[in-house]
C-alpha positions, 0 to 999 in steps of 0.5 A, spaced: 451 172 725 452 166 720 452 159 723 454 153 719 453 146 722 455 141 716 454 142 709 448 145 705 444 139 703 442 142 696 449 144 694 454 140 690 459 144 693 460 148 700 466 152 703 467 155 710 472 160 712 472 163 719 478 167 722 479 166 730 481 160 735 478 153 736 476 151 742 473 145 746 469 144 752 476 143 756 478 151 754 472 154 758 472 156 765 470 151 770 463 154 771 462 156 764 464 148 762 459 146 768 453 150 765 454 148 758 455 141 760 448 141 764 444 146 759 447 145 752 450 138 751 456 137 746 454 142 741 455 150 744 451 153 739 445 155 744 450 158 749 454 162 744 447 165 741 446 168 748 453 169 750 458 171 745 459 178 743 455 180 737 461 181 733 463 174 733 461 168 729 462 161 730 462 154 727 462 147 730 461 140 726 466 142 721 469 136 718 477 138 719 477 141 725 476 138 732 472 143 736 468 150 735 471 155 731 470 162 734 472 169 730 469 173 724 468 171 717 472 174 711 466 179 710 467 182 717 474 184 716 475 191 714 479 192 708 482 198 710 485 195 716 492 191 717 491 183 719 495 185 725 490 190 727 484 185 726 488 180 730 489 184 736 481 187 736 479 179 735 483 177 741 480 183 745 473 181 744 475 173 745 478 175 751 473 180 754 468 174 753 470 172 760 469 165 758 475 161 757 481 159 762 486 163 759 487 169 755 488 168 748 494 171 744 494 174 737 499 168 735 493 163 736 488 167 731 488 164 724 484 162 718 480 156 719 476 153 713 472 147 711 470 145 704 468 139 700 465 137 693 459 132 693 459 130 685 
């Protein structure tokens, strides 16, 4: 699992891309939200390390995204599958995690990216 918190400090440029959904604390079921608030604080990384299905990645602290992105990176997408099938599988994995108040749809899954240049 690859996790990105901010930019790489020894690089003049950096980018990040994840195919998935953006969630905030308000999107979690009440019992999960309480657990996160009490044990993990504002950043969910430790909770995600323990609770997300192993096929899913996440990223938090991205510059242009308010919330945490949950999904898969480009390397996790099989080139022989259609994007529609990848979205369907991803939606099923996210919904089967049983963490969120609602069931996500394939329409809510998209590419999220962050990048910058410090030069």
